[in-house]
N, C-alpha and C positions, 0 to 999 in steps of 0.2 A: 504494500500500500504506500502510496506517495504521501509524504508528510506535508500537510498544509496547515494554515491557521485554524481550520475547522477541527482537525483531529490532533493538534499539537498537545493538548492537555491529556488526551488518551495515551499518546505516545510516551510522554514523560511519566505518567502513572504506570504504564506498562514496564518501562525501564526500571523504575524504582522497585516495583514488585518483583521483577526478575532478579534484580541485584540482591534484594533481601533473601529471596529463595535460594540463590546461589550461595550466599553467605551461610545460611542455615544448613544447606546440604554439605558444605565443606566442614562445618562444625560436626555434623553427624559422622562424616568420614573420619575426622580426627578422633572422635570418641571411640569409634570401632577399632581404629588402629591402636589406641591406648589400651583398650580391652584385650587386644592381642598381645600386649606386653611391650610395645615399643613407645617410648616417649617422643612424640612428634608434634610439632606445631609450626605453622607459618603465619600465624595471626599477628597483625599489627594492632597495637593498643587502640582503645576506643577513640573514634573520631566523631566529632559532633559539636553541639553547642549547648550552652546553658544560659538562659536569660532570667534566672531566678525563679520564675513561676513554672517554666517549661524547660525540660532538659531532654535532649534527644542525642543518643550516641549509638554508633554502629561499629562493630569490629570489622576490620577490612582484612580479608584473606584472599587467596587465589580464586575462591568461588565467587567473590564479588564482581571482578571484571569478567569472569566467565559467564555469570548470570546476565550482566549488562550486555555482553556480546550476543548471547543467545536471545535476549529480549529484542535487541535491534534486528537480528536476522528473522525472528518470528514475526515481528511487526511488518517487516518488508515483504514477507511472503503472504500475509493476509490480504 
């Protein structure tokens, strides 16, 4: 699908959701590897913002850009 002003909000939302899903999937993979007995992590500390009332942070790992790329490709194919 071509990105236009009409569907830009959907595109950005889709990328955010896919990035979060990629992050969560990578966390699951790391947990499974730790259960197997190997201490393995590629996660960068929490990145986000804190404005006093609202605080949003996300851990960035290889699943984040992978989810972003997958979201981009899926949106283009729709």
